[in-house]
Steps between C-alpha positions, in 0.01 A plus 500: 500500500643566154771276608261245637296518182823460300594189700154373457511562128832341468387206694202471282704498198716221640199295575361534151822402335549191711152392447523548127817289487336225678200506282701501180732231634200289589379506139845428364520191728168384385603525146827324584299221655274473208796466270656245741175306498498502119858390506427215739198387289703499186772295676245247609356482146849461369575217740179321418563526118855380541391201704219413256748533213747262675221242568379513139858465368518170692171392344621590150821306555302199624295511180801546277667200662213272404306653215635576144164573354399822331285585802803479720716717274211766485492500880883560517465780240209655697699490817802668331270783368352537858860513625582795278192677625600427859847641435344826366272564803766385743744746342246773529444420870874497574551835328208641700663369822846633409374840399361609837669498838204510734725498808655835406447769776404780266252309269282751321129429498483504120785238480316279748182539293680397177665212677155379627352527150773322317542227761122455501499468127798261516313289756185488283706385202663228701160381626347498154799302352474253789136450405614419153750261641240334718253451205788356295588262779136385517504428125813282540333274764417208270848494349653526847280218636609273216871584539488440869340161445781412261764630740359286781615200287868617498593451862356149540650393163842633595489343843401163355788523256745585785371208703544274210859621459577434857352152474711431200809625683433288796437187291832563316692533822342170631606324183852630515527394868424144375803509273332591167636808329193595296710760310225526218238574768716760660556662167126512442439653843771765439346599167191610696701760690443789238125412504493538881662834461243618258225369727644704786507808289132486494205558273548870495815446281405198296112507498255280684420249230870450430586471865223244572603302183862520616407378849307206358791405276742510802249296703467232233875474437588505878247223567639294206849545649374397841322189356804401294726541810270286714493231227869499450594239756231267363618582150852404588381183648287415199795572271713265692226233462483561122875466467489167675199379298637603165835348573330174581296514192802575285665193647204286428468626141863430447430134594188480280689657205742215524208259431404654165771319307359152585160622402629624165670165442170332552322731259770450242482129523122464482370794301574685181724803494207738457383400845798599696739727294377819646612370839852443402637811667309462818788342722748769398255779537375367838866474632575844387182649646578336843845641489368844427250465783767396748715807398203723544433344837855581611456862391158511681656360819782769482230768447308384794799499719576867386131578559440618138144375517391607158794338326454182695127490417569553123771225506261257667241573244756418223581167677141399526443576121805298413392204711142513365618478146741220588230319687269529199756381256613199711132408564426521118729208430339270752155607401582442125613141582182429695276654243665316211485168687132544563417580149720224352333254723147620410462774235125420489443660835619836362294452185179424695559797725530722205209356310281534805576875517416540121167305532398699811560823309305374205198412706511846669524663146186308398281584798182668381621497142441270190815626323813616698637848465786488254698709743503206731462209261807587294759498784350183648512325159866616474564352849362158385728510199807607704443214751472244216831626357662481844385143543622409157838650590550228760524234241852402419808355673606816697182712563540855621300467812603848628361654188183294551459626854557861405248479213225344715562768761457775243184330355346502851595871536323587171198303600496683836501832321187393299321392821584832670362692200175292497446563868574868470249545212229312684554693815468833310182393326 
């Protein structure tokens, strides 16, 4: 019996010990689970904060790429300050995770409790800081909306610039295929290479306004190159036509210049020296100008052959100027003879023409007045006296008809100025 009682007692003690171990183990596991739950919650809060920070960093970089305003700088500074706060709470969280091995077999209940407490506190700090980050992000929304609107301009502008470059390159290839070198256009296109590189580097490196402006510059220059390339065949044909036309004109002027000497002989025979002496050098000057024009034409033809378009254009401009001056000088001799013959035959016609201009001005000056304004009467009276002197100068054996013609022309110009002043004053009143 005693023995049975002893066995029973021993058995009873065994039951109590096992039961106690299961009870205490159950509480330990519950604390371990609570600590693990706190760890998982902190990990989730850490992940959410890290994700929000990454998203906000993209927003800040977007704003910085576009906006250089004080508000944008303040936003960047605010984000940097939040970043330091995030680093602090993240460090605390990582320390708490590293401090406790919740998978250890012999985890004391007190250690599990401390782990749960610290991890819960770390989670709460992570959540609180994420709330600050969310509120900061909400405040950035107006800046971000503006920046994104600006950024939306970059891609289309860049694509338009690239399309224009491709168009310029294709046009240049077509021109070269026709046998034209277009070296200057090729150099202009090559100069856009660095600009294209900067465009490809993007607005993040160079800024949105600068990138859009660069894209616009590339677009304009590329389109100009394309247009010049497309015009180049016609430009070459037009230059060929100008070469032929100017060469023909030079030959005609050379013939006309040879006719100046007979005209001068006629002037010398019929009129005083004052009427023709300023034309004495016209034949030599005309011949020299024609020779220079022909030399420039040969140089222009060589430049055209070598496809130095700018040089050829400049030389043709020089030729035109030389021929214009020669044409004017050669025409002056013939015009002089015709004018002198006309006035010698009937000087009264020139006198009447000038007197009519004076009298018409005098009638205008007297309209609505009993006495003319001295500002108008004086120059008109002087014009009458000048005309009388010019007419008197025709008396004599060898009158200076050329002086007479120039004097009457100047008198009419002076009268014209009086008339213009009269009309201006009456229009203003």
